[in-house]
LUMMAR-355067 format. One record per residue: residue number from 1; x negated, z negated, y negated of N, C-alpha, C in turn. Coordinates in nm, 2 decimals, decimal comma. Each point is the difference from the previous one (the first is absolute). Layout:
LUMMAR-355067
<site seq="NUM" n_xx="X" n_zz="Z" n_yy="Y" ca_xx="X" ca_zz="Z" ca_yy="Y" c_xx="X" c_zz="Z" c_yy="Y"/>
...
end
This chain:
LUMMAR-355067
<site seq="1" n_xx="2,13" n_zz="0,56" n_yy="1,17" ca_xx="-0,02" ca_zz="-0,13" ca_yy="-0,06" c_xx="-0,12" c_zz="-0,01" c_yy="-0,10"/>
<site seq="2" n_xx="0,02" n_zz="-0,05" n_yy="-0,10" ca_xx="-0,09" ca_zz="0,01" ca_yy="-0,10" c_xx="-0,14" c_zz="-0,11" c_yy="-0,01"/>
<site seq="3" n_xx="-0,11" n_zz="0,08" n_yy="-0,04" ca_xx="-0,13" ca_zz="-0,06" ca_yy="0,05" c_xx="0,02" c_zz="-0,16" c_yy="-0,04"/>
<site seq="4" n_xx="0,04" n_zz="-0,07" n_yy="-0,11" ca_xx="0,03" ca_zz="-0,12" ca_yy="-0,02" c_xx="0,08" c_zz="-0,09" c_yy="0,08"/>
<site seq="5" n_xx="0,05" n_zz="0,07" n_yy="0,11" ca_xx="0,10" ca_zz="-0,06" ca_yy="0,10" c_xx="-0,11" c_zz="-0,07" c_yy="0,12"/>
<site seq="6" n_xx="-0,12" n_zz="0,06" n_yy="-0,01" ca_xx="-0,08" ca_zz="-0,03" ca_yy="0,13" c_xx="-0,13" c_zz="-0,07" c_yy="-0,04"/>
<site seq="7" n_xx="-0,01" n_zz="-0,01" n_yy="-0,13" ca_xx="-0,12" ca_zz="-0,07" ca_yy="-0,05" c_xx="0,03" c_zz="-0,12" c_yy="0,00"/>
<site seq="8" n_xx="-0,08" n_zz="-0,10" n_yy="0,06" ca_xx="0,00" ca_zz="-0,16" ca_yy="0,01" c_xx="-0,09" c_zz="-0,07" c_yy="-0,04"/>
<site seq="9" n_xx="-0,01" n_zz="-0,11" n_yy="-0,09" ca_xx="-0,10" ca_zz="-0,07" ca_yy="-0,04" c_xx="-0,02" c_zz="-0,12" c_yy="0,09"/>
<site seq="10" n_xx="-0,13" n_zz="-0,03" n_yy="0,00" ca_xx="0,02" ca_zz="-0,15" ca_yy="0,09" c_xx="-0,13" c_zz="-0,07" c_yy="-0,07"/>
<site seq="11" n_xx="-0,01" n_zz="-0,11" n_yy="0,00" ca_xx="-0,09" ca_zz="-0,08" ca_yy="-0,04" c_xx="-0,11" c_zz="-0,03" c_yy="0,12"/>
<site seq="12" n_xx="-0,13" n_zz="-0,05" n_yy="-0,06" ca_xx="-0,09" ca_zz="-0,02" ca_yy="0,08" c_xx="0,05" c_zz="-0,12" c_yy="0,13"/>
<site seq="13" n_xx="0,08" n_zz="-0,07" n_yy="-0,06" ca_xx="0,03" ca_zz="-0,11" ca_yy="0,13" c_xx="0,13" c_zz="0,09" c_yy="0,10"/>
<site seq="14" n_xx="0,06" n_zz="0,09" n_yy="-0,07" ca_xx="0,09" ca_zz="0,05" ca_yy="0,13" c_xx="-0,07" c_zz="0,10" c_yy="0,05"/>
<site seq="15" n_xx="-0,10" n_zz="0,06" n_yy="-0,02" ca_xx="-0,11" ca_zz="0,10" ca_yy="0,07" c_xx="-0,06" c_zz="-0,07" c_yy="0,10"/>
<site seq="16" n_xx="-0,04" n_zz="-0,10" n_yy="-0,02" ca_xx="-0,06" ca_zz="-0,11" ca_yy="0,10" c_xx="0,10" c_zz="-0,05" c_yy="0,09"/>
<site seq="17" n_xx="0,11" n_zz="-0,03" n_yy="-0,01" ca_xx="0,10" ca_zz="-0,06" ca_yy="0,10" c_xx="0,05" c_zz="0,11" c_yy="0,08"/>
<site seq="18" n_xx="-0,01" n_zz="0,12" n_yy="-0,05" ca_xx="0,04" ca_zz="0,13" ca_yy="0,08" c_xx="-0,12" c_zz="0,02" c_yy="0,09"/>
<site seq="19" n_xx="-0,12" n_zz="0,00" n_yy="-0,05" ca_xx="-0,13" ca_zz="0,01" ca_yy="0,11" c_xx="0,03" c_zz="-0,12" c_yy="0,12"/>
<site seq="20" n_xx="0,03" n_zz="-0,12" n_yy="-0,07" ca_xx="-0,01" ca_zz="-0,13" ca_yy="0,11" c_xx="0,12" c_zz="0,04" c_yy="0,11"/>
<site seq="21" n_xx="0,12" n_zz="0,05" n_yy="-0,02" ca_xx="0,08" ca_zz="0,06" ca_yy="0,07" c_xx="-0,01" c_zz="0,12" c_yy="0,06"/>
<site seq="22" n_xx="-0,14" n_zz="0,07" n_yy="-0,02" ca_xx="0,01" ca_zz="0,12" ca_yy="0,09" c_xx="0,07" c_zz="0,10" c_yy="-0,04"/>
<site seq="23" n_xx="0,04" n_zz="0,01" n_yy="-0,16" ca_xx="0,10" ca_zz="0,12" ca_yy="-0,07" c_xx="-0,10" c_zz="0,10" c_yy="-0,07"/>
<site seq="24" n_xx="-0,17" n_zz="-0,03" n_yy="0,00" ca_xx="-0,04" ca_zz="0,11" ca_yy="-0,08" c_xx="-0,01" c_zz="0,12" c_yy="0,07"/>
<site seq="25" n_xx="0,02" n_zz="0,12" n_yy="-0,09" ca_xx="-0,03" ca_zz="0,14" ca_yy="0,07" c_xx="-0,13" c_zz="0,01" c_yy="-0,01"/>
<site seq="26" n_xx="-0,09" n_zz="-0,05" n_yy="-0,04" ca_xx="-0,16" ca_zz="0,05" ca_yy="0,00" c_xx="-0,04" c_zz="-0,04" c_yy="0,14"/>
<site seq="27" n_xx="-0,05" n_zz="0,09" n_yy="0,06" ca_xx="-0,09" ca_zz="-0,04" ca_yy="0,09" c_xx="-0,15" c_zz="-0,05" c_yy="-0,01"/>
<site seq="28" n_xx="-0,01" n_zz="-0,09" n_yy="-0,02" ca_xx="-0,14" ca_zz="-0,04" ca_yy="-0,05" c_xx="-0,10" c_zz="0,01" c_yy="0,08"/>
<site seq="29" n_xx="0,03" n_zz="-0,03" n_yy="0,14" ca_xx="-0,10" ca_zz="0,03" ca_yy="0,11" c_xx="-0,04" c_zz="0,11" c_yy="-0,02"/>
<site seq="30" n_xx="0,07" n_zz="0,09" n_yy="-0,03" ca_xx="-0,06" ca_zz="0,19" ca_yy="0,03" c_xx="-0,07" c_zz="0,00" c_yy="-0,12"/>
<site seq="31" n_xx="0,05" n_zz="-0,05" n_yy="-0,11" ca_xx="-0,08" ca_zz="0,00" ca_yy="-0,13" c_xx="-0,15" c_zz="-0,05" c_yy="0,00"/>
<site seq="32" n_xx="-0,01" n_zz="-0,13" n_yy="0,06" ca_xx="-0,11" ca_zz="-0,06" ca_yy="0,00" c_xx="-0,09" c_zz="0,08" c_yy="0,10"/>
<site seq="33" n_xx="0,05" n_zz="0,07" n_yy="0,11" ca_xx="-0,09" ca_zz="0,05" ca_yy="0,11" c_xx="-0,08" c_zz="0,13" c_yy="-0,03"/>
<site seq="34" n_xx="0,08" n_zz="0,03" n_yy="-0,14" ca_xx="-0,07" ca_zz="0,17" ca_yy="-0,06" c_xx="-0,14" c_zz="-0,01" c_yy="-0,05"/>
<site seq="35" n_xx="-0,08" n_zz="0,07" n_yy="0,02" ca_xx="-0,17" ca_zz="0,01" ca_yy="-0,04" c_xx="0,02" c_zz="0,04" c_yy="-0,14"/>
<site seq="36" n_xx="-0,09" n_zz="-0,04" n_yy="-0,07" ca_xx="-0,04" ca_zz="0,04" ca_yy="-0,15" c_xx="0,03" c_zz="0,16" c_yy="0,00"/>
<site seq="37" n_xx="-0,04" n_zz="0,07" n_yy="0,09" ca_xx="0,01" ca_zz="0,13" ca_yy="0,01" c_xx="0,17" c_zz="0,04" c_yy="-0,01"/>
<site seq="38" n_xx="0,06" n_zz="-0,04" n_yy="0,08" ca_xx="0,13" ca_zz="0,02" ca_yy="0,01" c_xx="0,07" c_zz="-0,04" c_yy="-0,12"/>
<site seq="39" n_xx="0,00" n_zz="-0,13" n_yy="-0,04" ca_xx="0,05" ca_zz="-0,03" ca_yy="-0,12" c_xx="-0,03" c_zz="0,09" c_yy="-0,16"/>
<site seq="40" n_xx="-0,12" n_zz="0,04" n_yy="0,01" ca_xx="-0,06" ca_zz="0,10" ca_yy="-0,09" c_xx="0,10" c_zz="0,13" c_yy="0,02"/>
<site seq="41" n_xx="-0,01" n_zz="0,07" n_yy="0,14" ca_xx="0,07" ca_zz="0,11" ca_yy="0,00" c_xx="0,14" c_zz="-0,03" c_yy="-0,04"/>
<site seq="42" n_xx="0,10" n_zz="-0,11" n_yy="0,04" ca_xx="0,14" ca_zz="-0,04" ca_yy="-0,04" c_xx="0,02" c_zz="0,01" c_yy="-0,14"/>
<site seq="43" n_xx="-0,10" n_zz="-0,06" n_yy="-0,08" ca_xx="0,02" ca_zz="-0,01" ca_yy="-0,16" c_xx="0,00" c_zz="0,15" c_yy="-0,05"/>
<site seq="44" n_xx="-0,10" n_zz="0,08" n_yy="0,06" ca_xx="-0,06" ca_zz="0,13" ca_yy="-0,07" c_xx="0,15" c_zz="0,09" c_yy="0,04"/>
<site seq="45" n_xx="0,06" n_zz="-0,03" n_yy="0,10" ca_xx="0,09" ca_zz="0,10" ca_yy="0,06" c_xx="0,16" c_zz="-0,07" c_yy="-0,08"/>
<site seq="46" n_xx="-0,01" n_zz="-0,09" n_yy="-0,07" ca_xx="0,14" ca_zz="-0,06" ca_yy="-0,04" c_xx="0,03" c_zz="0,04" c_yy="-0,14"/>
<site seq="47" n_xx="0,11" n_zz="0,10" n_yy="0,00" ca_xx="0,03" ca_zz="0,08" ca_yy="-0,11" c_xx="0,04" c_zz="-0,08" c_yy="-0,13"/>
<site seq="48" n_xx="0,04" n_zz="-0,10" n_yy="-0,02" ca_xx="-0,01" ca_zz="-0,09" ca_yy="-0,09" c_xx="-0,10" c_zz="-0,03" c_yy="-0,06"/>
<site seq="49" n_xx="-0,14" n_zz="0,00" n_yy="0,06" ca_xx="-0,12" ca_zz="-0,03" ca_yy="-0,06" c_xx="-0,09" c_zz="0,13" c_yy="-0,02"/>
<site seq="50" n_xx="0,08" n_zz="0,16" n_yy="0,01" ca_xx="-0,09" ca_zz="0,07" ca_yy="0,01" c_xx="-0,06" c_zz="0,05" c_yy="-0,15"/>
<site seq="51" n_xx="0,08" n_zz="-0,04" n_yy="-0,12" ca_xx="-0,07" ca_zz="0,07" ca_yy="-0,12" c_xx="-0,05" c_zz="-0,14" c_yy="-0,07"/>
<site seq="52" n_xx="-0,03" n_zz="-0,10" n_yy="0,05" ca_xx="-0,03" ca_zz="-0,11" ca_yy="-0,10" c_xx="-0,17" c_zz="-0,01" c_yy="0,06"/>
<site seq="53" n_xx="-0,06" n_zz="0,00" n_yy="-0,14" ca_xx="-0,16" ca_zz="0,01" ca_yy="0,02" c_xx="-0,06" c_zz="-0,12" c_yy="0,07"/>
<site seq="54" n_xx="-0,10" n_zz="0,02" n_yy="0,06" ca_xx="-0,06" ca_zz="-0,12" ca_yy="0,07" c_xx="-0,05" c_zz="-0,11" c_yy="-0,11"/>
<site seq="55" n_xx="-0,01" n_zz="0,04" n_yy="-0,10" ca_xx="-0,06" ca_zz="-0,12" ca_yy="-0,11" c_xx="0,11" c_zz="-0,03" c_yy="-0,08"/>
<site seq="56" n_xx="0,14" n_zz="-0,01" n_yy="0,00" ca_xx="0,09" ca_zz="-0,01" ca_yy="-0,02" c_xx="0,02" c_zz="-0,16" c_yy="-0,10"/>
<site seq="57" n_xx="-0,04" n_zz="-0,06" n_yy="0,11" ca_xx="-0,01" ca_zz="-0,15" ca_yy="-0,04" c_xx="-0,14" c_zz="-0,03" c_yy="-0,12"/>
<site seq="58" n_xx="-0,07" n_zz="0,10" n_yy="0,00" ca_xx="-0,09" ca_zz="-0,04" ca_yy="-0,14" c_xx="0,04" c_zz="0,00" c_yy="-0,13"/>
<site seq="59" n_xx="0,14" n_zz="0,07" n_yy="0,00" ca_xx="0,02" ca_zz="-0,01" ca_yy="-0,15" c_xx="0,16" c_zz="-0,11" c_yy="-0,01"/>
<site seq="60" n_xx="-0,02" n_zz="-0,04" n_yy="0,11" ca_xx="0,16" ca_zz="-0,10" ca_yy="0,02" c_xx="-0,06" c_zz="-0,11" c_yy="-0,10"/>
<site seq="61" n_xx="0,11" n_zz="-0,02" n_yy="-0,05" ca_xx="0,01" ca_zz="-0,16" ca_yy="-0,09" c_xx="0,12" c_zz="-0,09" c_yy="0,04"/>
<site seq="62" n_xx="-0,01" n_zz="-0,12" n_yy="0,01" ca_xx="0,08" ca_zz="-0,08" ca_yy="0,02" c_xx="0,10" c_zz="-0,02" c_yy="-0,15"/>
<site seq="63" n_xx="0,11" n_zz="0,00" n_yy="0,00" ca_xx="0,10" ca_zz="0,03" ca_yy="-0,09" c_xx="0,12" c_zz="-0,11" c_yy="0,04"/>
<site seq="64" n_xx="0,01" n_zz="-0,10" n_yy="-0,09" ca_xx="0,08" ca_zz="-0,10" ca_yy="0,00" c_xx="0,15" c_zz="0,04" c_yy="-0,06"/>
<site seq="65" n_xx="0,11" n_zz="0,00" n_yy="0,07" ca_xx="0,10" ca_zz="0,05" ca_yy="-0,09" c_xx="0,06" c_zz="-0,07" c_yy="-0,09"/>
<site seq="66" n_xx="0,05" n_zz="0,06" n_yy="-0,13" ca_xx="0,05" ca_zz="-0,08" ca_yy="-0,10" c_xx="0,15" c_zz="0,05" c_yy="0,00"/>
<site seq="67" n_xx="0,05" n_zz="-0,12" n_yy="-0,06" ca_xx="0,19" ca_zz="0,00" ca_yy="0,02" c_xx="0,03" c_zz="0,15" c_yy="-0,08"/>
<site seq="68" n_xx="0,10" n_zz="0,05" n_yy="0,04" ca_xx="0,02" ca_zz="0,15" ca_yy="-0,07" c_xx="0,11" c_zz="-0,07" c_yy="-0,10"/>
<site seq="69" n_xx="0,06" n_zz="0,11" n_yy="-0,12" ca_xx="0,06" ca_zz="-0,02" ca_yy="-0,08" c_xx="0,11" c_zz="0,09" c_yy="0,00"/>
<site seq="70" n_xx="0,13" n_zz="-0,07" n_yy="0,00" ca_xx="0,12" ca_zz="0,10" ca_yy="0,01" c_xx="0,03" c_zz="0,06" c_yy="-0,14"/>
<site seq="71" n_xx="0,02" n_zz="0,14" n_yy="0,02" ca_xx="0,00" ca_zz="0,12" ca_yy="-0,10" c_xx="0,09" c_zz="0,06" c_yy="0,01"/>
<site seq="72" n_xx="0,11" n_zz="0,05" n_yy="-0,10" ca_xx="0,08" ca_zz="0,12" ca_yy="0,01" c_xx="-0,09" c_zz="0,14" c_yy="-0,06"/>
<site seq="73" n_xx="0,03" n_zz="0,08" n_yy="0,11" ca_xx="-0,08" ca_zz="0,11" ca_yy="-0,07" c_xx="0,07" c_zz="0,12" c_yy="0,06"/>
<site seq="74" n_xx="0,00" n_zz="0,12" n_yy="-0,10" ca_xx="0,06" ca_zz="0,12" ca_yy="0,01" c_xx="-0,09" c_zz="0,10" c_yy="0,06"/>
<site seq="75" n_xx="0,00" n_zz="0,08" n_yy="0,12" ca_xx="-0,08" ca_zz="0,08" ca_yy="0,06" c_xx="0,11" c_zz="0,15" c_yy="0,02"/>
<site seq="76" n_xx="-0,11" n_zz="0,09" n_yy="0,02" ca_xx="0,06" ca_zz="0,12" ca_yy="0,03" c_xx="0,08" c_zz="-0,03" c_yy="0,16"/>
<site seq="77" n_xx="0,10" n_zz="0,09" n_yy="0,04" ca_xx="0,06" ca_zz="-0,03" ca_yy="0,09" c_xx="-0,07" c_zz="0,08" c_yy="0,12"/>
<site seq="78" n_xx="-0,08" n_zz="0,10" n_yy="-0,01" ca_xx="-0,10" ca_zz="0,03" ca_yy="0,09" c_xx="-0,11" c_zz="-0,08" c_yy="0,03"/>
<site seq="79" n_xx="-0,03" n_zz="-0,09" n_yy="-0,10" ca_xx="-0,12" ca_zz="-0,07" ca_yy="0,04" c_xx="0,02" c_zz="-0,11" c_yy="0,09"/>
<site seq="80" n_xx="0,14" n_zz="-0,06" n_yy="-0,01" ca_xx="0,05" ca_zz="-0,09" ca_yy="0,07" c_xx="0,01" c_zz="0,03" c_yy="0,16"/>
<site seq="81" n_xx="0,10" n_zz="0,14" n_yy="-0,01" ca_xx="0,05" ca_zz="0,05" ca_yy="0,12" c_xx="-0,15" c_zz="0,02" c_yy="0,05"/>
<site seq="82" n_xx="-0,11" n_zz="0,03" n_yy="-0,01" ca_xx="-0,14" ca_zz="0,05" ca_yy="0,04" c_xx="-0,05" c_zz="-0,13" c_yy="0,08"/>
<site seq="83" n_xx="0,01" n_zz="-0,10" n_yy="-0,10" ca_xx="-0,07" ca_zz="-0,14" ca_yy="0,07" c_xx="0,11" c_zz="-0,04" c_yy="0,08"/>
<site seq="84" n_xx="0,10" n_zz="-0,01" n_yy="0,00" ca_xx="0,12" ca_zz="-0,05" ca_yy="0,11" c_xx="-0,04" c_zz="0,10" c_yy="0,11"/>
<site seq="85" n_xx="-0,03" n_zz="0,09" n_yy="-0,01" ca_xx="0,00" ca_zz="0,08" ca_yy="0,11" c_xx="-0,11" c_zz="-0,02" c_yy="0,11"/>
<site seq="86" n_xx="-0,10" n_zz="-0,09" n_yy="-0,07" ca_xx="-0,11" ca_zz="-0,02" ca_yy="0,08" c_xx="0,01" c_zz="-0,15" c_yy="0,08"/>
<site seq="87" n_xx="0,13" n_zz="-0,04" n_yy="-0,01" ca_xx="0,03" ca_zz="-0,12" ca_yy="0,07" c_xx="0,00" c_zz="-0,13" c_yy="-0,05"/>
<site seq="88" n_xx="0,00" n_zz="-0,10" n_yy="0,08" ca_xx="0,01" ca_zz="-0,15" ca_yy="-0,06" c_xx="-0,13" c_zz="0,00" c_yy="-0,05"/>
<site seq="89" n_xx="0,00" n_zz="-0,11" n_yy="-0,12" ca_xx="-0,10" ca_zz="-0,01" ca_yy="-0,08" c_xx="-0,04" c_zz="0,07" c_yy="-0,12"/>
<site seq="90" n_xx="0,11" n_zz="0,10" n_yy="-0,04" ca_xx="-0,03" ca_zz="0,11" ca_yy="-0,09" c_xx="-0,02" c_zz="-0,10" c_yy="-0,14"/>
<site seq="91" n_xx="0,05" n_zz="-0,11" n_yy="-0,03" ca_xx="-0,04" ca_zz="-0,03" ca_yy="-0,13" c_xx="-0,13" c_zz="-0,08" c_yy="0,02"/>
<site seq="92" n_xx="-0,05" n_zz="-0,05" n_yy="0,09" ca_xx="-0,12" ca_zz="0,00" ca_yy="0,00" c_xx="-0,11" c_zz="0,09" c_yy="-0,01"/>
<site seq="93" n_xx="0,03" n_zz="0,13" n_yy="0,05" ca_xx="-0,06" ca_zz="0,11" ca_yy="0,00" c_xx="0,01" c_zz="0,02" c_yy="-0,17"/>
<site seq="94" n_xx="0,10" n_zz="0,02" n_yy="-0,06" ca_xx="0,01" ca_zz="0,04" ca_yy="-0,14" c_xx="-0,09" c_zz="-0,09" c_yy="-0,06"/>
<site seq="95" n_xx="0,00" n_zz="-0,15" n_yy="0,02" ca_xx="-0,10" ca_zz="-0,08" ca_yy="-0,07" c_xx="-0,15" c_zz="0,05" c_yy="0,00"/>
<site seq="96" n_xx="-0,04" n_zz="0,03" n_yy="0,12" ca_xx="-0,11" ca_zz="0,02" ca_yy="0,05" c_xx="-0,04" c_zz="0,13" c_yy="-0,06"/>
<site seq="97" n_xx="0,08" n_zz="0,13" n_yy="-0,05" ca_xx="-0,06" ca_zz="0,08" ca_yy="-0,03" c_xx="-0,01" c_zz="-0,03" c_yy="-0,17"/>
<site seq="98" n_xx="0,11" n_zz="-0,10" n_yy="-0,08" ca_xx="-0,05" ca_zz="-0,03" ca_yy="-0,11" c_xx="-0,12" c_zz="-0,09" c_yy="-0,05"/>
<site seq="99" n_xx="-0,01" n_zz="-0,09" n_yy="0,11" ca_xx="-0,14" ca_zz="-0,06" ca_yy="-0,01" c_xx="-0,11" c_zz="0,11" c_yy="0,00"/>
<site seq="100" n_xx="-0,03" n_zz="0,09" n_yy="0,11" ca_xx="-0,08" ca_zz="0,06" ca_yy="0,01" c_xx="-0,03" c_zz="0,08" c_yy="-0,14"/>
<site seq="101" n_xx="0,12" n_zz="0,05" n_yy="-0,07" ca_xx="-0,05" ca_zz="0,06" ca_yy="-0,12" c_xx="-0,05" c_zz="-0,09" c_yy="-0,10"/>
<site seq="102" n_xx="0,08" n_zz="-0,10" n_yy="-0,02" ca_xx="-0,06" ca_zz="-0,11" ca_yy="-0,09" c_xx="-0,17" c_zz="-0,02" c_yy="0,03"/>
<site seq="103" n_xx="-0,01" n_zz="-0,01" n_yy="0,11" ca_xx="-0,15" ca_zz="-0,05" ca_yy="0,03" c_xx="-0,07" c_zz="0,10" c_yy="-0,02"/>
<site seq="104" n_xx="0,03" n_zz="0,14" n_yy="0,03" ca_xx="-0,10" ca_zz="0,11" ca_yy="-0,05" c_xx="0,00" c_zz="0,01" c_yy="-0,17"/>
<site seq="105" n_xx="0,11" n_zz="-0,02" n_yy="-0,05" ca_xx="0,00" ca_zz="0,02" ca_yy="-0,14" c_xx="-0,11" c_zz="-0,08" c_yy="-0,07"/>
<site seq="106" n_xx="0,02" n_zz="-0,16" n_yy="0,07" ca_xx="-0,07" ca_zz="-0,11" ca_yy="-0,05" c_xx="-0,14" c_zz="0,07" c_yy="0,02"/>
<site seq="107" n_xx="-0,04" n_zz="0,05" n_yy="0,13" ca_xx="-0,17" ca_zz="0,03" ca_yy="0,01" c_xx="-0,03" c_zz="0,11" c_yy="-0,11"/>
<site seq="108" n_xx="0,09" n_zz="0,08" n_yy="-0,01" ca_xx="-0,03" ca_zz="0,11" ca_yy="-0,12" c_xx="0,01" c_zz="-0,05" c_yy="-0,09"/>
<site seq="109" n_xx="0,05" n_zz="-0,08" n_yy="-0,07" ca_xx="0,02" ca_zz="-0,07" ca_yy="-0,15" c_xx="-0,15" c_zz="-0,07" c_yy="0,01"/>
<site seq="110" n_xx="-0,05" n_zz="-0,09" n_yy="0,11" ca_xx="-0,11" ca_zz="-0,10" ca_yy="0,01" c_xx="-0,11" c_zz="0,12" c_yy="-0,04"/>
<site seq="111" n_xx="-0,01" n_zz="0,11" n_yy="0,10" ca_xx="-0,13" ca_zz="0,09" ca_yy="-0,02" c_xx="0,02" c_zz="0,06" c_yy="-0,11"/>
<site seq="112" n_xx="0,09" n_zz="0,06" n_yy="-0,06" ca_xx="-0,01" ca_zz="0,05" ca_yy="-0,16" c_xx="-0,05" c_zz="-0,10" c_yy="-0,10"/>
<site seq="113" n_xx="0,05" n_zz="-0,12" n_yy="0,01" ca_xx="-0,02" ca_zz="-0,12" ca_yy="-0,12" c_xx="-0,15" c_zz="0,01" c_yy="0,04"/>
<site seq="114" n_xx="-0,04" n_zz="-0,05" n_yy="0,12" ca_xx="-0,14" ca_zz="-0,08" ca_yy="0,02" c_xx="-0,10" c_zz="0,15" c_yy="0,02"/>
<site seq="115" n_xx="0,03" n_zz="0,11" n_yy="0,02" ca_xx="-0,09" ca_zz="0,09" ca_yy="0,06" c_xx="0,00" c_zz="0,00" c_yy="0,15"/>
<site seq="116" n_xx="-0,05" n_zz="0,10" n_yy="0,07" ca_xx="-0,02" ca_zz="-0,01" ca_yy="0,13" c_xx="-0,08" c_zz="-0,10" c_yy="0,04"/>
<site seq="117" n_xx="0,05" n_zz="-0,10" n_yy="0,13" ca_xx="-0,12" ca_zz="-0,08" ca_yy="0,05" c_xx="-0,08" c_zz="0,05" c_yy="0,08"/>
<site seq="118" n_xx="-0,09" n_zz="-0,08" n_yy="-0,01" ca_xx="-0,14" ca_zz="0,03" ca_yy="0,08" c_xx="0,03" c_zz="-0,07" c_yy="0,15"/>
<site seq="119" n_xx="0,10" n_zz="-0,06" n_yy="0,03" ca_xx="-0,01" ca_zz="-0,07" ca_yy="0,13" c_xx="0,01" c_zz="0,10" c_yy="0,10"/>
end
């Protein structure tokens, strides 16, 4: 079974209806009964959070999505195959890599044109 076959999307209203019918698989009573120390231990042992710095949110920015433009582009087959091998969303990741490149180059150009900032 492919991963996309098991992923389901729900609206907030769908989730509320499921909770009202007792279909939630979250044991909220167990979660609410945990002490702060138990919650901290659970968070610290979560492998999905292992490499995230504690202050990650300090550099976070709210980003409003902008409409994408359709483009026909020729890329090396190996590049496409690598991104596709990373799973669904490969085009979004390719866009993110290109965006990071543009942002870095923009910073370098700004620093070069105006000298190093003192901020």
